[in-house]
N, C-alpha and C positions, 0 to 999 in steps of 0.2 A: 665325384659323382658323375657318371655318364648320363647325359640327357641331350636329346635332339629337339630343336625347335623347327617346326614347319610354319612358315609365315606366308599367308595367302595374300598375294599382291598383284593379281592378274585382272581384277575387275575393271570395267570401263569407267565407272563413276559418272554416268550420264547426268545425274542431278547436280554435279559440280558446275555444269555448263561451261566447261573449260577445255581447251585443246591439250592441256597438260594432264598426263596420267594422274589419277587421283592420289596415289601414294607418294607422289613427288611434290604435292602441295606442301608448302612450309608451315610449320607450327613454331612460332617464336624463333624463326631463323633456320630451322632444320627440317628437311623433308620428313614427312611422317614415317616413311620406311626406314630412314636412318635412325630415327628415334627408337623404333621398335627393335631394330637390330642391336642398337647400343644397350637397350634395356635388357635384352637377352644375355648379352655379354656380361653385364654387371651382375646378373643373377647367377652366373656361373654355368650357363648352358654351354656344352662342349662342342656342339655342332649346330650350325644354322643353315637351313635350306629355305630359299625363297622361291615361291611359285609365281612366275610372271606370265603375262598374257598380253593384254592391251598395252600398247606403247612400250613393248618389252625392250626395244633398243635403247630408249631413253632411261628406263628403269635400270637396265644392266650397267649403263654408264655410271649411275650413282652407286650401284652395288659393288662395282669392281674394286674401288679402293677400300671397301669395308671387309674384303676378304671372306665373302660368303659365296656359297654355291647357288646359282640360279637354275631353276628347272622350268621348262616351258609347258604351259597348259595350252595345247594347240587350239582347242575350241572351248568356248564358255559353256560348259555343260554342268555347272553347279559345284558346290563346295566339296562334295565327296570326290568328284572327278579331279578337282584341283589337288586335293591331298594325294590321290592316286598318282598324279603326275610327278610327285617328289621322289619316285623310285623307292617305294616302301621296302622292297625286298632287300635293299642294301643297308637297312637300319637295324642295329642290334640293341640299342638302348631304349629306354622309355622315351616317350614323345609328348611334347606340348604343342598343340595346334592353336594358332592365333591369327588375327587379321592384321594386315599391314596398315590399316586405317584407324587403329586404336592408339593414338599417340600419348594418352594420359596414363597408361599402365606403367607402374614403377617396378624396379627390380625386386623390391620387397614383396610386392603382390605376387610375382612369379615364384619367388622362394616359398611363399606361403602355400601356393597351389601345389607345388612339387612336394613340399614337406607333408601336407595333408594327404596327398595321394600315396606317398610312401608309408606313412604311419598307419593308414587305414588298410594298407595292402590291397588296393583296388586294382581292378583290371582296366576299367575305363571310368572317366569322370567328366562331368560338364561343370564349368564354373558359372555361378549364378550370383545375382544381387537382387535386393528388394528395392523397387522404385515406387515412389508415390504416384507417379503417372506412367504405368507400364506401356501404354500406347500399343505400338505394333510389334513389340517384342513377344517371342514365344514364351508361353507360361509353363512353369515347373509344377507338375502335379505330384504330390507326395501322399503316401499312406503310412501313418505312424512314423513320420519323418524319413521314410524310405522313398527314394525316387521311383515313380511309377511310369511317367511319360513326360515328353515335351510336346505341348500342343501349340501349334502356330495360331496367332491371334485371329487370322481369317477363318480358321476352322473351329475356333473355341465357342463354347456355349456361353450364355450370359453369366452363368455361375462361375465358369472357368476364367472368364475375363476379369473377375474380381480379384484373382490371385495377383499378388504384387511381386512375387519371386519370378525372375525372368532369366532366360538363357542369354549369356553374354557373347556366345560364339567361340568361347575358349574351351578346349578339350585337353584332357591329359589321358594318355593310354599307353599300355604296353605295346611294343612294336609288333609282337606276334598277333595281338588282337586286331590291330589295323591291317596287317597282312592277310588275316583270315576273313575279316568282315567287310572291309571296304569294297572288295570285288563283288560282294553279294548284294550290295545296295542297288535297288532298282529305280528306274525313273518313271514310276507309275503316278504321274501328277500332270497337271495341266500344262506346265512349262517344259515337261520332258527333261527335267534336270535331275542330277543325282545329289541328294541332300545329305549333309553330314549328320543331321539330327537323327536320321534313320539308323546310324551306328548304335545309338543308345537303345532303340527298340530291339534291334537284333541281339545285342548283348544281354538285355533283360530277358528276352525269350529263351536264351540258352543258359540262363541262371548264372551268368558271370557276376562278379562282385562290382556293382555299378553304384555310383552315388553322385549327388549334386553337391558341389563344394561351394557353400555360401560365403561370399566375400563381403566384408564390411565397407569396402571402398567402391562407391557407385561409379567412380570414374572409369573403372575397368569396362563398363558397358558403353562408354562414350565413344562410339564410332563416328567418324566424320563422313557425311554423305552429301553435304552441300556447303556453300560458302558461309552460311550463317553458323553452322556447326564448326567450321574451320576457325572462324573468328572467335567463337566461344572458347574453343580449345586453346587458342593462342593467348587469349586474355587470362585463362586460368594459369597457364604456365608462367606468364609474366608476373602475375600477382603472387604466385607461390614463391618465385625467386625473390621478389621484393620483401615478402614476409620473412624469409630466411635472413636477408640482409639486415632488416630492421631488428631482428632478434640478436644480431651481432653488432648493433650500435650504429648502423647507417641511418641517417635522418632523411625521410621522404616528406616533402611538402604535401604531396598527394600520390600515394602508392598506386592508385588506379590509373594514373595518367603518365607514368614513367615506365619505359620499356627497356628492361635490362635482361639480356640473354643469359642463359644458365652458365655459360663459360666465363662470365665476367667476375672479377674479384674487386671488391670495394672495401677500403679500410674504414674502421670505426670513426665516427665523428664527421664523416663527409656528409655533405648536404646535396640532395638531388632534387632539383626543381621539376615542375610538371613539363610534359611534352619533350622530355629528354629521351634519346635513343642511344643505348650503349650495347655494342654487339661484339661478337668474335672473341679473340684472345686478348681482351682488354684488362689491364690491371690498374686500379686507381688507389693511391695511398690515402692515409688518414687526413682528416680535416681539410679535404678539398671541397670546393664549392662549384657545382655545375648548374649554371642558370638555365632558364627555359630555352627550349628549341635547339639545344645542342645535339649534334650527331657525332658519335665517337666510335671508331671501328679499329680493332686490332692495334691498340695503342697502349703505351705505358705512361702513366701520369703519376707524378710524384706526390709528396705530401704538401699540404697547404697551397695547392695550386688554385687559381681562380679562373675558371672558364666562363666567360661572360656570354650573354644571350646570343643565340643564332650562330655559334661557331661550328665549323665542320672540320673534324679531325680524323685523319686516316693514316694508319701505319706510321705513327709519330711518337717520339719520346719527348715528354715535357717534364723537366726536372723541378725539384722542390721550389716552392715560393714564386714560381713564374705566374704571369697573368697573360691571358689570351682573349682577344675580342674586345667588344662585341663584333660579331659578323666577320671573324677572321676565318681563313681557310688554310689549313696545314695539310699538305699532301705527302705521299709516301717518302720514306727515308729522310725525314726531317727530325732534327733534335733541337729542342729549345733549352738553353742553359738555365742554371739556377738564378732566380730573381730577375730573369729577363722579362721584357714586356713586348708583346705583339699586339698591336692595337686594331682598331676597326678598319675593315676593308683592306687588310694585309693578307697577301697570299705568298706562301713559301712552298718550294718543292726541292727535295734533295739539298737541304740547307743544314749546316751546323751553325747554330746561332748561339754565340757565347754568353757566358754568365754576365748578368747585369746589362746586357745590350738592349737597345730599344729600337723598335720600328713602330712609330705611333699610329700611322694611318696611311691609307691609299698607296701601298707599296707592293711591288712584286720582286721577290728574290728567288732565283732558281739556279741550281747547280753552283752553290756558293759556300765558302767557309768564312764565317764572320767571327772575329775575335771577341774578346771581353770588353765590356764597357764602351761599346760602339754606339753612336747615335746615327740612325738612318732617317734622313729627313723625308717629309711628305712627298709622295710622287716619285720616289726613287725606283729605278728599274735596273735589274741586271739583264743585259741583252745576251742571253746564253745560246740562242738558236740562230745559227749562221746560214748564209746563202747556200753553203755546201750541204745543208740538211744535217749537220752535226751539232752537238751541244758542247759548249766549252765552259770552263770554270772561272769564277771570280773568287779571288782570295783577298779578304780585308783584314788587316792586322788589328791589334788591340788599340783601344782608345781613339779610333778614327772618328772624325766628324764628317758625315756626308750631308751636304746641304740639300735643300728641297729641289725637286724636279731635276735630279741628276740621273744620267744614264752611264752605266759601266759596261763597256762592250768587251765581252770575254773573247779570248783569254786575257785576263789582266790581273795585276797584283797591286794592292795598295798597302804601303808599309805602315808600321806602327806609328801612331800619333800624327798621321797625316790629316790634312784638311782638304775637303772637296767643296769648292765654292758652289753655291746654288746655281742651277741651270747649266752645269758643266757636263759635257759628254767626254767621258774618260776612255781613250782609245789606246793608251800605252801606260806602262807601269808608273806608279807614283812612289818616289823614294820615301823612306822613313822620315817623318817630321816635315815633309814638304807641303806646299799649298798647290793644288791643281786648279787651274782656272782656264776655262775654254768657253769664251763668249764672243759673239760679234759685238763690236763697239756700239754704244747707244748713240743715236743721232736725233737731235731735237730740231724740228723745223718750225721756227717762230711764225705764228699766224696761220698755219696750215689748216688747223681745225675749222676756223671760221670760213675759209675759202671752200673747204670740203662740204660743210653744211649748206652753204649758199648754192653750190652746184647741185646738191641733192634736191633742193626745192625748185 
């Protein structure tokens, strides 16, 4: 089915009170315009044209990887002028026109609009919804269920303002109708702008087949015009995702205060505590517990993992039955082995941490391979960044015991079953099964403390 979408994304969005173009403001992690483009694709729309204007260079940067065509509206002269900017003469298919700041529209909504348009063999249609509080929306006036006109709220009589059916700003039309009537729209109004609503009046005047397609999803009218509406849209998306997860067996302590992006996968039986943020291409296995205030991004987390409160995880793999935290930080390219333990205030970056290995607390490991069943004592540091501004690797074999407050100066290798004495600075390789000990000898000066305290007084 050939269908073209024209997405209007050139508005300034002054009510956002933000230097960022309105359509680039994120809803649950994705720019609004990206969401609308993705929805069009999921609905099977074959061509997508995005009309840009304000902040077009930034908007184009986001659009480029989405493989859509951008058209520039040179001046902000109204919605009809924006549609005209999309080079209508080169379109041969039917067209759906929508706004780039309507992030809650679903692909099923679009399929319904297109299907109704086709089935009723319409020339042009406007999508409508019924709202309990229609506010400033344009009212849909019908006669015997047939669309008669769209009346803007500011121009409506008291009787017309009682109408609850409103214009969503979404239109479906044949390409030749747009090509014929868009150039005829006049700017005879106080703002001297060309309004797309006039398309309906022109089509009705010429007795074309015109109808208002009433949607049962009020979210299609949810445009984002300020920061409050942006937050409301984001909240809806997060709650919808959490409901889907709960339907599939995920346990939320409070679904209203956990923030899981739509791209995330979570297995049944996992428990998500409040104030947790899970984003990007994250996959979490079954029976995993994520305690409060964890942040997880683009990570793969296995089954029966325990992420304790306040942990920060990014681009990390955590295998089955491992425990992390509280207050641990795992940075990109880190892998935590099965049944391993990463304790409080431990930071790792580019580390392969072996099965059943432990780093209990207050440790930094960077650019390191750590074997299985290794014990990393409190305060251990891999010194991976050298004076030549290059990073070097530390390799620790299986069953190594690293005593507290040790430093391993890379590049260095520690063999299997070796022991590192507490307080040791390791600067050369440690053979398998050896004890590495590097300390200054302890000197006790008898009676010195008494003399020192006397001199202070």
